[in-house]
Biopython code that builds the backbone (N, CA, C, O; Angstrom):
import numpy as np
from Bio.PDB.StructureBuilder import StructureBuilder

atoms = [
    (1, "MET", "N", (45.770, 57.618, 102.756)),
    (1, "MET", "CA", (45.012, 56.835, 101.985)),
    (1, "MET", "C", (43.918, 57.253, 101.165)),
    (1, "MET", "O", (43.615, 56.717, 100.100)),
    (2, "LYS", "N", (43.293, 58.291, 101.725)),
    (2, "LYS", "CA", (41.932, 58.854, 101.043)),
    (2, "LYS", "C", (42.891, 59.886, 100.079)),
    (2, "LYS", "O", (42.272, 60.166, 99.052)),
    (3, "LEU", "N", (44.078, 60.449, 100.128)),
    (3, "LEU", "CA", (44.524, 61.180, 98.980)),
    (3, "LEU", "C", (44.867, 60.339, 97.715)),
    (3, "LEU", "O", (44.643, 60.501, 96.516)),
    (4, "ARG", "N", (45.474, 59.411, 98.422)),
    (4, "ARG", "CA", (45.876, 58.253, 96.944)),
    (4, "ARG", "C", (44.571, 58.080, 96.171)),
    (4, "ARG", "O", (44.508, 58.245, 94.953)),
    (5, "THR", "N", (43.313, 57.669, 97.099)),
    (5, "THR", "CA", (42.149, 57.174, 96.461)),
    (5, "THR", "C", (41.393, 58.309, 95.537)),
    (5, "THR", "O", (40.756, 58.094, 94.506)),
    (6, "LEU", "N", (41.636, 59.593, 96.190)),
    (6, "LEU", "CA", (40.943, 61.181, 95.348)),
    (6, "LEU", "C", (41.957, 61.022, 94.073)),
    (6, "LEU", "O", (41.389, 61.026, 92.981)),
    (7, "ILE", "N", (43.305, 60.889, 94.061)),
    (7, "ILE", "CA", (43.958, 61.197, 93.052)),
    (7, "ILE", "C", (44.020, 60.167, 91.923)),
    (7, "ILE", "O", (44.386, 60.408, 90.772)),
    (8, "LEU", "N", (43.575, 58.875, 92.447)),
    (8, "LEU", "CA", (43.477, 57.718, 90.951)),
    (8, "LEU", "C", (41.913, 58.080, 90.809)),
    (8, "LEU", "O", (41.382, 57.686, 89.770)),
    (9, "GLY", "N", (41.165, 58.737, 91.669)),
    (9, "GLY", "CA", (39.636, 58.656, 91.007)),
    (9, "GLY", "C", (39.605, 59.667, 89.960)),
    (9, "GLY", "O", (38.865, 59.394, 89.015)),
    (10, "THR", "N", (40.406, 61.069, 89.893)),
    (10, "THR", "CA", (40.566, 61.888, 89.411)),
    (10, "THR", "C", (41.223, 61.145, 87.968)),
    (10, "THR", "O", (40.524, 61.220, 86.957)),
    (11, "ILE", "N", (42.198, 60.626, 87.903)),
    (11, "ILE", "CA", (42.512, 60.388, 86.735)),
    (11, "ILE", "C", (42.040, 59.365, 86.187)),
    (11, "ILE", "O", (42.364, 59.096, 85.030)),
    (12, "ALA", "N", (41.398, 58.781, 86.713)),
    (12, "ALA", "CA", (40.190, 57.541, 86.348)),
    (12, "ALA", "C", (39.415, 58.433, 85.492)),
    (12, "ALA", "O", (39.418, 58.323, 84.266)),
    (13, "GLY", "N", (38.622, 59.488, 86.252)),
    (13, "GLY", "CA", (37.664, 60.438, 85.598)),
    (13, "GLY", "C", (38.209, 61.450, 84.040)),
    (13, "GLY", "O", (37.671, 61.871, 83.016)),
    (14, "ALA", "N", (39.618, 61.472, 84.691)),
    (14, "ALA", "CA", (39.823, 62.519, 83.367)),
    (14, "ALA", "C", (40.227, 61.418, 82.227)),
    (14, "ALA", "O", (40.104, 61.710, 81.038)),
    (15, "GLY", "N", (40.614, 60.406, 82.554)),
    (15, "GLY", "CA", (40.782, 59.441, 81.211)),
    (15, "GLY", "C", (39.533, 59.177, 80.513)),
    (15, "GLY", "O", (39.585, 59.125, 79.285)),
    (16, "ALA", "N", (38.364, 58.995, 81.131)),
    (16, "ALA", "CA", (37.162, 58.529, 81.087)),
    (16, "ALA", "C", (36.587, 59.731, 80.372)),
    (16, "ALA", "O", (35.922, 59.415, 79.385)),
    (17, "LEU", "N", (36.686, 61.244, 80.654)),
    (17, "LEU", "CA", (35.923, 62.155, 79.844)),
    (17, "LEU", "C", (36.919, 62.508, 78.603)),
    (17, "LEU", "O", (36.303, 63.051, 77.686)),
    (18, "ALA", "N", (38.288, 62.333, 78.358)),
    (18, "ALA", "CA", (38.783, 62.174, 77.267)),
    (18, "ALA", "C", (38.471, 61.513, 76.325)),
    (18, "ALA", "O", (38.507, 61.997, 75.194)),
    (19, "ALA", "N", (38.053, 60.132, 76.575)),
    (19, "ALA", "CA", (37.603, 59.226, 75.871)),
    (19, "ALA", "C", (36.321, 59.493, 74.859)),
    (19, "ALA", "O", (36.167, 59.278, 73.657)),
    (20, "LEU", "N", (35.356, 60.135, 76.022)),
    (20, "LEU", "CA", (34.178, 60.567, 75.532)),
    (20, "LEU", "C", (34.158, 61.638, 74.238)),
    (20, "LEU", "O", (33.472, 61.658, 73.216)),
    (21, "ALA", "N", (35.125, 62.440, 74.696)),
    (21, "ALA", "CA", (35.359, 63.897, 74.131)),
    (21, "ALA", "C", (36.179, 63.559, 72.699)),
    (21, "ALA", "O", (36.453, 64.473, 71.920)),
    (22, "ALA", "N", (36.500, 62.333, 72.460)),
    (22, "ALA", "CA", (37.088, 62.017, 71.038)),
    (22, "ALA", "C", (35.887, 61.929, 70.096)),
    (22, "ALA", "O", (34.759, 61.563, 70.426)),
    (23, "PRO", "N", (36.321, 62.351, 68.754)),
    (23, "PRO", "CA", (35.119, 62.565, 67.642)),
    (23, "PRO", "C", (34.740, 61.179, 67.537)),
    (23, "PRO", "O", (35.577, 60.327, 67.834)),
    (24, "ALA", "N", (33.311, 60.757, 67.063)),
    (24, "ALA", "CA", (33.070, 59.450, 66.579)),
    (24, "ALA", "C", (33.433, 59.504, 65.101)),
    (24, "ALA", "O", (33.394, 60.639, 64.627)),
    (25, "SER", "N", (33.763, 58.564, 64.305)),
    (25, "SER", "CA", (34.015, 58.323, 62.915)),
    (25, "SER", "C", (32.275, 57.947, 62.311)),
    (25, "SER", "O", (31.424, 57.171, 62.745)),
    (26, "ALA", "N", (32.280, 58.720, 61.360)),
    (26, "ALA", "CA", (30.900, 58.567, 60.926)),
    (26, "ALA", "C", (31.338, 58.801, 59.067)),
    (26, "ALA", "O", (32.155, 59.537, 58.515)),
    (27, "TYR", "N", (30.340, 57.777, 58.529)),
    (27, "TYR", "CA", (30.585, 58.177, 57.039)),
    (27, "TYR", "C", (29.068, 57.960, 56.839)),
    (27, "TYR", "O", (28.275, 57.428, 57.616)),
    (28, "VAL", "N", (28.815, 58.577, 55.428)),
    (28, "VAL", "CA", (27.647, 58.356, 54.457)),
    (28, "VAL", "C", (27.732, 57.194, 53.538)),
    (28, "VAL", "O", (28.568, 57.295, 52.640)),
    (29, "ALA", "N", (27.031, 56.120, 53.594)),
    (29, "ALA", "CA", (26.642, 55.329, 52.355)),
    (29, "ALA", "C", (25.786, 55.477, 51.681)),
    (29, "ALA", "O", (24.659, 55.616, 52.154)),
    (30, "CYS", "N", (26.010, 55.501, 50.351)),
    (30, "CYS", "CA", (24.860, 55.463, 49.467)),
    (30, "CYS", "C", (24.748, 54.182, 48.236)),
    (30, "CYS", "O", (25.686, 53.599, 47.692)),
    (31, "ASN", "N", (23.832, 54.061, 48.105)),
    (31, "ASN", "CA", (23.794, 52.995, 47.294)),
    (31, "ASN", "C", (23.563, 53.420, 45.644)),
    (31, "ASN", "O", (23.631, 54.574, 45.221)),
    (32, "ARG", "N", (23.274, 52.201, 44.822)),
    (32, "ARG", "CA", (22.810, 52.565, 43.510)),
    (32, "ARG", "C", (21.717, 53.278, 43.195)),
    (32, "ARG", "O", (21.746, 54.186, 42.364)),
    (33, "SER", "N", (20.801, 52.966, 43.753)),
    (33, "SER", "CA", (19.609, 53.344, 43.709)),
    (33, "SER", "C", (19.183, 55.228, 44.532)),
    (33, "SER", "O", (18.096, 55.805, 44.546)),
    (34, "GLY", "N", (20.308, 55.615, 45.003)),
    (34, "GLY", "CA", (20.284, 56.898, 45.453)),
    (34, "GLY", "C", (20.214, 56.997, 47.091)),
    (34, "GLY", "O", (20.650, 57.900, 47.806)),
    (35, "ASP", "N", (19.556, 55.840, 47.450)),
    (35, "ASP", "CA", (19.581, 55.776, 49.376)),
    (35, "ASP", "C", (20.869, 55.803, 49.832)),
    (35, "ASP", "O", (21.855, 55.082, 49.681)),
    (36, "CYS", "N", (20.520, 57.216, 50.665)),
    (36, "CYS", "CA", (21.825, 57.602, 51.516)),
    (36, "CYS", "C", (21.544, 57.265, 52.961)),
    (36, "CYS", "O", (20.377, 57.037, 53.279)),
    (37, "TRP", "N", (22.507, 57.211, 53.869)),
    (37, "TRP", "CA", (22.292, 56.788, 55.251)),
    (37, "TRP", "C", (23.931, 56.691, 56.220)),
    (37, "TRP", "O", (25.017, 56.269, 55.822)),
    (38, "HIS", "N", (23.604, 57.182, 57.393)),
    (38, "HIS", "CA", (24.728, 57.161, 58.182)),
    (38, "HIS", "C", (25.331, 55.818, 58.653)),
    (38, "HIS", "O", (24.657, 54.790, 58.714)),
    (39, "THR", "N", (26.458, 55.875, 58.936)),
    (39, "THR", "CA", (27.226, 54.525, 59.189)),
    (39, "THR", "C", (28.350, 54.677, 59.904)),
    (39, "THR", "O", (28.933, 55.760, 59.865)),
    (40, "ASP", "N", (28.802, 53.701, 60.613)),
    (40, "ASP", "CA", (30.417, 53.676, 61.187)),
    (40, "ASP", "C", (30.953, 52.311, 60.573)),
    (40, "ASP", "O", (31.757, 51.535, 61.091)),
    (41, "ASN", "N", (30.388, 52.220, 59.488)),
    (41, "ASN", "CA", (31.255, 51.034, 58.821)),
    (41, "ASN", "C", (31.549, 51.188, 57.333)),
    (41, "ASN", "O", (30.705, 51.516, 56.500)),
    (42, "ARG", "N", (32.821, 50.921, 57.083)),
    (42, "ARG", "CA", (32.954, 51.410, 55.540)),
    (42, "ARG", "C", (33.365, 50.154, 54.347)),
    (42, "ARG", "O", (33.835, 50.208, 53.211)),
    (43, "ASP", "N", (32.857, 48.852, 55.386)),
    (43, "ASP", "CA", (33.257, 47.951, 54.737)),
    (43, "ASP", "C", (32.041, 47.158, 54.065)),
    (43, "ASP", "O", (31.677, 46.109, 54.597)),
    (44, "PHE", "N", (31.548, 47.518, 53.177)),
    (44, "PHE", "CA", (30.411, 46.714, 52.389)),
    (44, "PHE", "C", (30.896, 45.810, 51.140)),
    (44, "PHE", "O", (31.799, 46.016, 50.330)),
    (45, "HIS", "N", (30.216, 45.011, 51.233)),
    (45, "HIS", "CA", (30.649, 43.812, 50.313)),
    (45, "HIS", "C", (30.601, 44.632, 48.779)),
    (45, "HIS", "O", (29.844, 45.597, 48.673)),
    (46, "ARG", "N", (31.332, 44.256, 47.761)),
    (46, "ARG", "CA", (31.754, 45.102, 46.671)),
    (46, "ARG", "C", (30.452, 44.714, 45.592)),
    (46, "ARG", "O", (30.017, 45.609, 44.866)),
    (47, "GLY", "N", (29.991, 43.628, 45.548)),
    (47, "GLY", "CA", (28.587, 43.627, 44.811)),
    (47, "GLY", "C", (27.248, 44.202, 44.884)),
    (47, "GLY", "O", (26.364, 44.121, 44.032)),
    (48, "TRP", "N", (27.204, 44.984, 46.374)),
    (48, "TRP", "CA", (26.066, 45.642, 46.757)),
    (48, "TRP", "C", (25.931, 46.873, 46.126)),
    (48, "TRP", "O", (24.901, 47.533, 46.263)),
    (49, "GLY", "N", (26.787, 47.218, 45.507)),
    (49, "GLY", "CA", (27.224, 48.823, 44.933)),
    (49, "GLY", "C", (26.930, 49.853, 45.711)),
    (49, "GLY", "O", (26.378, 50.861, 45.269)),
    (50, "ILE", "N", (27.329, 49.674, 47.157)),
    (50, "ILE", "CA", (27.398, 50.980, 48.462)),
    (50, "ILE", "C", (28.558, 51.564, 47.940)),
    (50, "ILE", "O", (29.381, 50.735, 47.551)),
    (51, "THR", "N", (28.924, 52.918, 47.793)),
    (51, "THR", "CA", (29.777, 54.127, 48.082)),
    (51, "THR", "C", (29.814, 54.548, 49.270)),
    (51, "THR", "O", (28.805, 55.045, 49.769)),
    (52, "VAL", "N", (31.080, 54.425, 50.024)),
    (52, "VAL", "CA", (31.083, 54.941, 51.225)),
    (52, "VAL", "C", (31.852, 56.504, 51.252)),
    (52, "VAL", "O", (32.951, 56.668, 50.723)),
    (53, "HIS", "N", (31.252, 57.396, 51.811)),
    (53, "HIS", "CA", (32.148, 58.990, 51.864)),
    (53, "HIS", "C", (31.924, 59.257, 53.229)),
    (53, "HIS", "O", (31.179, 58.715, 54.045)),
    (54, "ASP", "N", (32.873, 60.387, 53.338)),
    (54, "ASP", "CA", (33.197, 60.806, 54.948)),
    (54, "ASP", "C", (31.703, 61.690, 55.267)),
    (54, "ASP", "O", (30.761, 61.857, 54.492)),
    (55, "ASP", "N", (31.831, 62.088, 56.423)),
    (55, "ASP", "CA", (30.099, 62.378, 57.103)),
    (55, "ASP", "C", (30.420, 63.987, 56.397)),
    (55, "ASP", "O", (29.340, 64.576, 56.432)),
    (56, "ALA", "N", (31.174, 64.630, 55.963)),
    (56, "ALA", "CA", (30.918, 65.888, 55.666)),
    (56, "ALA", "C", (30.490, 65.926, 54.069)),
    (56, "ALA", "O", (30.450, 67.011, 53.489)),
    (57, "TRP", "N", (30.176, 64.709, 53.394)),
    (57, "TRP", "CA", (29.953, 64.679, 52.061)),
    (57, "TRP", "C", (28.829, 65.227, 51.725)),
    (57, "TRP", "O", (27.789, 64.673, 52.082)),
    (58, "LYS", "N", (28.785, 66.363, 51.012)),
    (58, "LYS", "CA", (27.183, 66.692, 50.369)),
    (58, "LYS", "C", (26.909, 66.335, 48.895)),
    (58, "LYS", "O", (27.715, 66.478, 47.975)),
    (59, "TRP", "N", (25.524, 65.799, 48.793)),
    (59, "TRP", "CA", (25.269, 65.376, 47.265)),
    (59, "TRP", "C", (24.865, 66.669, 46.466)),
    (59, "TRP", "O", (24.554, 67.702, 47.061)),
    (60, "ARG", "N", (24.881, 66.568, 45.025)),
    (60, "ARG", "CA", (24.951, 68.096, 44.198)),
    (60, "ARG", "C", (23.748, 67.515, 43.263)),
    (60, "ARG", "O", (23.733, 67.834, 42.075)),
    (61, "SER", "N", (22.861, 66.764, 43.734)),
    (61, "SER", "CA", (21.725, 66.311, 42.518)),
    (61, "SER", "C", (20.936, 65.927, 43.297)),
    (61, "SER", "O", (21.187, 65.642, 44.468)),
    (62, "ASP", "N", (19.421, 65.839, 42.530)),
    (62, "ASP", "CA", (18.175, 65.102, 43.147)),
    (62, "ASP", "C", (18.180, 63.609, 43.063)),
    (62, "ASP", "O", (17.187, 62.917, 43.285)),
    (63, "ARG", "N", (19.185, 63.222, 42.778)),
    (63, "ARG", "CA", (19.649, 61.663, 42.561)),
    (63, "ARG", "C", (19.124, 60.888, 43.794)),
    (63, "ARG", "O", (18.518, 59.820, 43.712)),
    (64, "TYR", "N", (19.506, 61.725, 45.281)),
    (64, "TYR", "CA", (19.850, 60.944, 46.402)),
    (64, "TYR", "C", (18.929, 61.293, 47.276)),
    (64, "TYR", "O", (18.271, 62.301, 47.016)),
    (65, "HIS", "N", (18.687, 60.631, 48.386)),
    (65, "HIS", "CA", (17.791, 60.898, 49.553)),
    (65, "HIS", "C", (18.301, 59.809, 50.584)),
    (65, "HIS", "O", (18.905, 58.737, 50.560)),
    (66, "TRP", "N", (17.659, 60.772, 51.611)),
    (66, "TRP", "CA", (18.128, 60.357, 53.102)),
    (66, "TRP", "C", (17.364, 59.113, 53.553)),
    (66, "TRP", "O", (16.178, 59.316, 53.293)),
    (67, "ARG", "N", (17.520, 57.961, 54.094)),
    (67, "ARG", "CA", (17.113, 57.117, 54.883)),
    (67, "ARG", "C", (17.916, 56.709, 56.166)),
    (67, "ARG", "O", (19.147, 56.675, 56.135)),
    (68, "GLU", "N", (17.299, 56.442, 57.142)),
    (68, "GLU", "CA", (18.047, 56.076, 58.157)),
    (68, "GLU", "C", (17.435, 54.715, 58.909)),
    (68, "GLU", "O", (16.325, 54.260, 58.630)),
    (69, "HIS", "N", (18.229, 54.201, 59.794)),
    (69, "HIS", "CA", (17.757, 52.705, 60.328)),
    (69, "HIS", "C", (18.625, 52.401, 61.455)),
    (69, "HIS", "O", (19.745, 52.898, 61.338)),
    (70, "GLU", "N", (18.415, 51.691, 62.571)),
    (70, "GLU", "CA", (19.021, 51.437, 63.484)),
    (70, "GLU", "C", (19.572, 49.999, 63.235)),
    (70, "GLU", "O", (18.868, 49.115, 62.748)),
    (71, "GLY", "N", (21.051, 49.795, 63.647)),
    (71, "GLY", "CA", (21.729, 48.558, 63.395)),
    (71, "GLY", "C", (22.544, 48.358, 62.062)),
    (71, "GLY", "O", (22.809, 49.179, 61.183)),
    (72, "ARG", "N", (22.821, 47.193, 62.159)),
    (72, "ARG", "CA", (23.779, 47.287, 61.021)),
    (72, "ARG", "C", (23.152, 46.250, 59.879)),
    (72, "ARG", "O", (22.589, 45.157, 59.828)),
    (73, "GLY", "N", (23.713, 47.528, 58.814)),
    (73, "GLY", "CA", (22.958, 46.535, 57.511)),
    (73, "GLY", "C", (23.047, 47.781, 56.339)),
    (73, "GLY", "O", (23.841, 48.722, 56.352)),
    (74, "TYR", "N", (22.116, 47.531, 55.446)),
    (74, "TYR", "CA", (22.206, 48.402, 54.204)),
    (74, "TYR", "C", (20.745, 48.463, 53.523)),
    (74, "TYR", "O", (19.779, 47.766, 53.834)),
    (75, "TRP", "N", (20.800, 49.385, 52.596)),
    (75, "TRP", "CA", (19.020, 49.552, 52.028)),
    (75, "TRP", "C", (19.405, 48.811, 50.705)),
    (75, "TRP", "O", (20.475, 48.980, 50.120)),
    (76, "ARG", "N", (18.693, 48.212, 50.419)),
    (76, "ARG", "CA", (18.483, 47.317, 48.550)),
    (76, "ARG", "C", (17.352, 47.587, 48.140)),
    (76, "ARG", "O", (16.594, 46.699, 48.528)),
    (77, "ASP", "N", (16.712, 48.502, 47.436)),
    (77, "ASP", "CA", (15.289, 48.414, 46.733)),
    (77, "ASP", "C", (14.358, 48.841, 47.603)),
    (77, "ASP", "O", (13.198, 48.443, 47.492)),
    (78, "GLY", "N", (14.692, 49.616, 48.482)),
    (78, "GLY", "CA", (13.774, 50.645, 49.388)),
    (78, "GLY", "C", (13.651, 49.528, 50.927)),
    (78, "GLY", "O", (13.039, 49.814, 51.956)),
    (79, "VAL", "N", (14.296, 48.468, 50.699)),
    (79, "VAL", "CA", (14.023, 47.499, 52.111)),
    (79, "VAL", "C", (15.290, 47.541, 53.063)),
    (79, "VAL", "O", (16.382, 47.217, 52.597)),
    (80, "TRP", "N", (15.207, 47.808, 53.966)),
    (80, "TRP", "CA", (16.739, 47.698, 55.272)),
    (80, "TRP", "C", (16.961, 46.036, 55.274)),
    (80, "TRP", "O", (16.181, 45.196, 55.722)),
    (81, "VAL", "N", (18.273, 45.817, 54.631)),
    (81, "VAL", "CA", (18.613, 44.430, 54.697)),
    (81, "VAL", "C", (19.914, 44.113, 56.124)),
    (81, "VAL", "O", (21.087, 44.479, 56.042)),
    (82, "THR", "N", (19.472, 43.569, 57.007)),
    (82, "THR", "CA", (20.423, 43.631, 58.340)),
    (82, "THR", "C", (21.370, 42.448, 57.965)),
    (82, "THR", "O", (21.171, 41.356, 57.434)),
    (83, "PHE", "N", (22.281, 42.973, 58.361)),
    (83, "PHE", "CA", (23.499, 41.704, 58.581)),
    (83, "PHE", "C", (24.411, 41.820, 59.743)),
    (83, "PHE", "O", (25.274, 40.964, 59.938)),
]
sb = StructureBuilder()
sb.init_structure("model")
sb.init_model(0)
sb.init_chain("A")
sb.init_seg("    ")
for serial, (resi, resn, name, xyz) in enumerate(atoms, 1):
    if name == "N":
        sb.init_residue(resn, " ", resi, " ")
    sb.init_atom(name, np.array(xyz, "f"), 0.0, 1.0, " ", f" {name:<3s}", serial, name[0])
structure = sb.get_structure()
């Protein structure tokens, strides 16, 4: 009985470790004003003027600047809008 419990515990632990080791999907979202932030969301309303790039994207001009905020939302005119 103890051997069975040990084996099941080992399998469960390995599964949990594998799930944690999976890379997180992350994106960079930028609005028309040049505010950019990290997000895990690719689906923004088309009218908000947000472009989503993969996490490796690098801007090539001074037009962009980083902003960060916790939670779900987007930047508009320098203000975080929660949704």
